[in-house]
N, C-alpha and C positions, 0 to 999 in steps of 0.2 A: 537146432535150437535158434530162436530168433535173437539177433544181436541188436541192442539198443544203443543209441548215441544221443548226447545232448546237443550236438552240433546243429545249427539251423540250416547247414548245407550238407546233409548226408551224401556221401559218395564223392565229395570234393575235397575232403580233408587231406588225402594223400598227395594230390597234385600241389595243393597250397603249401603243405609242409616240405615237399620236394623243392619247390621254388625258393622258399625261405632258407632251406639248407644250402642250396647252391649259392645264394646271395651271401650267406654267412661265410662260406668257404672262400668266395671271391674277395670279400672285404678283408678277411683275415690275411689272405695272400698279399693284397694291395698294401695293407698296413705293415706287414712284415717287410715287404720290399722297400717301401718309403722309409720305414724306420731304419733299415739297414743302410739306406743311401743318405742319411742325414749328413749335413755338411761336415761335422766334426769327424765322423767315421771315415768319410772319403779323404779328408785332409790328412788324417793320421795314416791312412793306408798309403797315400802318395808320398808322405815324408819317409815312411818306412822303406819304400822303394828307393828313394833318393839316397838314404843313408846306406842301404845295401849296395847300391851302385858305386858309391864313393868310398865307403869304409869296409864293406863286406857284410855278409849275412849275419855273422856272429854279433857284430856291433848293432845291427838293426834289431836283433832279437832283444836287446836290452831296453828298447824304447817302451815306455809305459803305454798301456791302452786304456780306453775309457775316459770319462770326464775327469779333468784335473782342476784343482782350485788353489788359489793363494788367498789365505785369510790374513788380512792386515788388521789386527785387533785395534791398534791405536787410531787408525783412520776409519774404522767401521766399514771396511770394504771387503767384499768377497769377489775376487777376479778369476773367472774361468777362461780367460783369454788363452792361457797356455794349453788348453785342450786342443786348439787348432794351431796356435803359434808355437809349435814344439821346437822350432829351430833357433829360438832367440839366444840360447846360451851355447849353441854348437858352433865351433869354429869351422869354417869351410863353406858356409852358405851365405857369405856376404853379398854375392851377386844374384842370389836366388830371388824369386818373386815372393810376395807376401801370400800366405802367412808363414812360409818356410824360411824366410830371410833371417840371417844372424843379426841380432841387435847390435848397434854400434857400442863398442866396449867402453869408451870414455865416460858417458853418462852413468853407466852402471857401477863405476868404481865408487861413486859417492851416493848413488841411489840404487842399492842392490834390490833386485826383484822381490826377494823374500821379505824385505822391510817396507817397500813402497808399493808393491803390486804393479799394476799397469794403468788403471783408469785414473789414478790420482794425477798422472802426468798427461796421458794421452786422451782422456775422456772416454766416453762409451759406456755401455751398460755391462758391467762386469759379470752379472749373473747369467747373461744370455749365452747360448752356444749356437745360435743361428746367426749367420753373417749380417743380415739386414737389421735384426733386433740388437745385435751387439754393437754395431757401428752407428746406427741411427741415420737420419733422424726418424723417430717414431713418436706416436702420440704419448703424452704424459711422461716423456723422458727428456730432460733439459740438458743432458750432457752428451751430445754426439761426439764421435771421434774427431778431434781437431787435427786432421792429417792433411795430406796433399789434395785430396778430393774437395775438402772444405775450402782450402786455400784457393784452388782453381775456381770454385763456385763464386768466390768473392773477388777474383782477379787480384790476389795479393801481389803487390809490387816486389820486385827483387828476385834473387835466385832461389831462395828458400820458400817453396810453396807450402811447406808445413809449418810456417812461422806462427800460425795461430795457436799452436800448442804452447807457445811461450806465455799465453794468458794463464795457463795452469801453473807454469813455473813460478810466476810472480805472486801467486797466492802465498807461497812460502818466502819468496825473495823480495817482497814489496819494499822492504827497508834497505835493500842493497842500492848503493849508488849506481852500480853497474853489475850485470850478471853475465858471466862468460857464456857465450853461445846464444844469448837472447838479444840479438841485434835489433829486432823490431821493438821490443819493450824498452831497450836502452835508448833508442831514438825518442820514444814517447817521453821517457823521464827527462831526457835532455831538453826537449821542447817545453815541458812543464816549467822547468827552471828558467829557460831563456825567455819565454814569453810571459813569465810572471802570472801564471794562472791563479796563484794565491792572492793576487790583487782583488779578485772577486769571489773566489771559492775557498772554502775550508778544505784542506787535505791533510789527513792525519793530525787533526787538532790545531792546525795553524793556517790562517788565511782570512780573507775578507768575507763579508756577508751579503754582498750584492746579489751573487748567484747562489745556487743551491750547494749544500755541503756534498762534496764528491767522495768522501772517505769510503763509503760503502755503496757507491752508485751501481756497482756490478751486481748487487742483489735485486735490482729493479727488473721486474719481468717485462717482456716485450709488450704485454697487454696494457702496461701502464704508460706507454708512449703514445703520443698522438701521431698516428701513421697516415692521416688524411692527406698530407701534402708530400708524402714520400712515394716516389715511383720505384718500380722493381721489387726487390725482396723486402718484405715487411718484417724485418728482424731488428733487434736492439743494435747489433753491430752496424748494419746498413744505415740505421737512423743516425748513429753517432758520426759515421763517416760523412754523411750528407750534411749534418748539422755543423760539423767542424769546417767543412768547405765553405758553407754559406749559411750562417746562423739564422738570418732573417727569412730565408726561403722556407724553413720549417717552422720557425716561431716568429711571426711577423712583428710582434711587440717586444721582442728581446732587446736588451741594451748591449748584448755581447757583440763586440766588433768583429769584422772579418779580418783574419790574420793572413789571408792569402795562402793558406795551406794547400799543397798539392795532394794528390791521391796517396802517395806514400806516407807523408806526414800525418794525414787524417787517419789512415789505417793504423799507424803506430799509436796515435793517441787514443783511438777507439779501443784498440786491444788493451792498452794500459788501463783505461778507466773501467773496462769490463772485468779486469782482473782484480779490481778493488772490491772485494766482497768478504763478508764474514764467513770464516771457514773454521771448523773445529780442528785446527792443526796443532798438535802437541808441541811444546817448546823444543823437544828433541829433534823435530823435523825442520826447524828453522835454522838458517845459517847463523854463525857466531857474530852477528852484528846487533847493536842495540835496537830494540823495537820502538824507535823514535825516528823522526825525520828532521833533525836539527839543521841550522844553517852551517855552512862550511866556515872554517877559520878565516878564509879570504873574504867571504861575504860579511862576516861579523866585523872584521878590521875595516873594510870599506865603509860600512854603515857607521862605525864609530867615528871615522874621519869626517864624514859628512855631518854627523850630529854636533860636532864642535866647530864647524866651519860657518861661513857667512849665510849658508842656506839651511841652517839648522831648523828653522821654523817649518820648512817644507818636509823635513824628515820627521819631526816630532808629530806633525798632524797626519802623516801617512800619505801626503800628496805624491811623494817621490816613488811610491809603489808603482804608479802608472806614468808619472811625468818626470822628465829630467828638467833641471834648471841649470843649464850649462854655464850661464854667466856667473852663477854662485857656486860652481863646483859640485852640483848635485847631479848624480847619474842614476837613472832608473834602470834596473835590470830588465824590466818588461818593456818600457817605452811604448805603452799602449796608446797613450795620448800625446799631443804635441808638446814640444818644449815650452815651458812656461816663461822662459826668458823674454819671449815676444808676445805674451798673452795680452798686454795692453793694446797693441795694434791688431792682434789676431782676432780678438772678440769683435772688434769693429768691422773687420773685413768679412768674417764668416757669418756673424749673426746680426750685424747692424746695431750692436749695442756697445756702450762703453763698458770697461771692465767692472766699474762700480755697479752698473745695472745688472750685468751678467752674474756677478757673485750674489747679488741680492735676489735676483729672479732668474735662476739658471734654467736652461732648456736641455732637451736630449738626455744623453747619458749622465751629464753632470747634475741634472735635477734629481736623478736616482741616487747618485753618490752623496750629494749634500743633504739628502733627506734620510738616508739609511745607514751610511757608513761614516762619513765625516760630517757630523752635525755641529754647526757653528752657531754661537749666539750672535746677536746683532753687533756686539762689541768685537767679537772674534772675526766677523766678516769685515769690519773696518780694518782690522790688523791684516787680514788676507789681502785686501786691496792695496794697503801700504806696501806689503812685502812684494807684491807683483809689480808695483811701480818701481820699487828699488831694484828688482831684478831687471826690469826693462832699461832703467837708467844705466845700470852696469853693462848691459848688453850694448847700448849705444856708445858708451865710453870705450869698450873693447873694440867695437867695430871701427870707431874713429881712429883708434891707435894702431889698428892693424895696417900693415903695408898694403898699398894699392896693388890689385892684381893686374898683371900685364898680359 
């Protein structure tokens, strides 16, 4: 009987089907092998061996297998890190390599894994179970692991190369004056107070308006920065470090002065400002401190003393935020600008102007200050000139009364 087929290639069907069949078998085997060798399977197998060697086969048999996940409802995070990092709660693997290493016990006493997960502190993509995707950096994921590798990439100063993780700590601890174990962030907070950053910037609802509000500057994406003058890594952290070292190098028309920050100080401040971001952190996750950033009692007492002293005018107008007036007992915490005790002769030396002309027609940074932050009427400018002359007269009197240096 004649056999009929609808194939356009009669007689060739069997070889073609045979080749397709072989390819399917090979691809199935390859898929099965690669699936079996996925990172998390291998890491679990290795950890099981480590437990068996250290504690015996019976103990190793209790280890869970398969993907594991911590669901932190309040933070909206699903962290599968423990799929590979199975040793975090096991004592005895403190010197092991990652991902089998025991987690330091102290932080977990107040940040239990079941309540905080992993990525809220460490960063990374919690859903991923492949090393590269979990740790980052990858496209469309802005929370890479802030560990030692990241610290080394940025040449973080000091012994703690994993210090960048402190940026995540400060999301909850931003209102702490000092946070135990967060030395980099603590240094940044200290510098903000010492250098009087609030003279020009609002931080947590308090400060000047010459510069941008920094309260949530950490939300600003890297794409929003002008990287055209930045060499090396084009990231927000790198931009802030370079800007803090030399503001005019990145922003030529800025009025921000150079504070002479070194690398360590610039890194500390960069980490701090990038931690200032809006985050949906429930009240239960914040430490028991007021969610405000008030002045200390010492700062308030010092300000009250100056408000009722001979230099009260400089305090009430806000000049003292940047300038001391030593001859009248006014001390600026920031001391960004020169002491105004000698402004009468200083304006002549530096700008070739009398103090009268400089107040009425300021230049440089003061032109911005007197047009945006301390706005004086013509009558108030006359008062300012009078006060500066009084301060200079007192300076000369004190200088004449001082014993001659030998």
